[in-house]
C-alpha positions in Angstrom: -29.4 -18.5 0.8 -26.6 -17.7 -0.4 -25.2 -14.0 1.0 -24.0 -11.9 -1.7 -20.0 -11.0 -0.9 -19.4 -7.3 -1.3 -16.3 -5.9 -3.7 -14.5 -5.6 -0.8 -14.6 -8.8 0.2 -13.3 -10.6 -2.5 -10.7 -8.7 -2.3 -9.7 -9.7 1.0 -9.6 -13.2 0.5 -7.1 -12.5 -2.6 -5.2 -9.5 -0.6 -4.4 -8.5 3.0 -6.3 -5.1 2.7 -3.3 -3.1 4.1 -0.5 -4.1 2.8 -1.9 -3.7 -0.4 -3.8 -0.5 -0.1 -0.7 0.9 1.2 1.2 -0.1 -2.5 -2.3 1.2 -4.7 -1.8 5.0 -2.2 1.6 5.2 -2.9 1.5 4.8 -5.9 -1.6 7.8 -7.1 0.0 10.2 -4.8 0.6 13.6 -6.7 3.2 14.9 -3.5 5.8 13.6 -0.5 3.8 10.4 1.6 5.9 9.9 4.8 5.2 6.8 6.5 2.7 8.9 9.5 0.6 10.6 6.3 0.5 6.8 4.6 -1.7 5.6 8.2 -4.0 7.6 8.2 -4.9 7.8 4.8 -5.1 3.7 4.9 -6.8 3.8 7.9 -4.0 2.3 10.6 -1.8 2.7 13.0 1.8 3.9 12.2 3.8 1.3 14.0 1.8 -1.5 11.6 2.4 0.6 8.7 6.8 1.4 9.5 6.8 -3.1 10.1 4.7 -3.3 6.5 7.2 -0.8 5.3 10.0 -2.8 6.5 9.3 -5.8 4.9 8.2 -3.7 1.3 11.8 -2.2 1.4 13.1 -5.9 2.6 11.0 -7.1 -1.2 12.7 -4.1 -3.2 9.2 -2.6 -3.5 9.8 0.3 -1.1 12.5 2.3 -1.2 12.6 5.4 1.5 14.8 8.4 0.8 15.9 10.7 3.9 15.2 13.9 4.1 16.7 15.1 7.6 14.3 13.9 10.6 11.9 13.0 8.0 11.8 9.2 5.6 10.4 9.9 2.0 8.5 7.1 0.6 8.6 6.4 -2.6 7.7 3.0 -4.9 10.6 1.1 -7.0 9.4 0.1 -10.7 9.1 -3.5 -9.1 6.7 -1.3 -6.2 4.5 0.7 -9.6 4.4 -2.7 -11.3 3.0 -4.8 -8.7 0.4 -2.0 -7.8 -0.6 -1.5 -11.2 -1.6 -4.9 -11.0 -3.4 -4.8 -7.8 -5.4 -1.6 -8.5 -6.9 -3.7 -12.5 -7.4 -7.2 -10.5 -9.4 -4.4 -7.5 -11.2 -2.6 -10.8 -12.2 -6.4 -12.2 -13.4 -7.2 -9.1 
């Protein structure tokens, strides 16, 4: 008997769940978002989120905009395009 995979399982075969969801969440954000709030939204530790965000920054997907002690997160044009594609793929599954 063949096990039926859920959409989330299929999606996770192709993408690492947390980094993909970080981009999609940032793209859908209606207000300012910081690493700590992003960590809560995707149910991930703050330190793990910061590590992934640094990698995304180096890849040209996000920007850190310092506002006092806080760093506001914004997607670059490239980051928005990647997030849009991830969201489209997720909706197809």
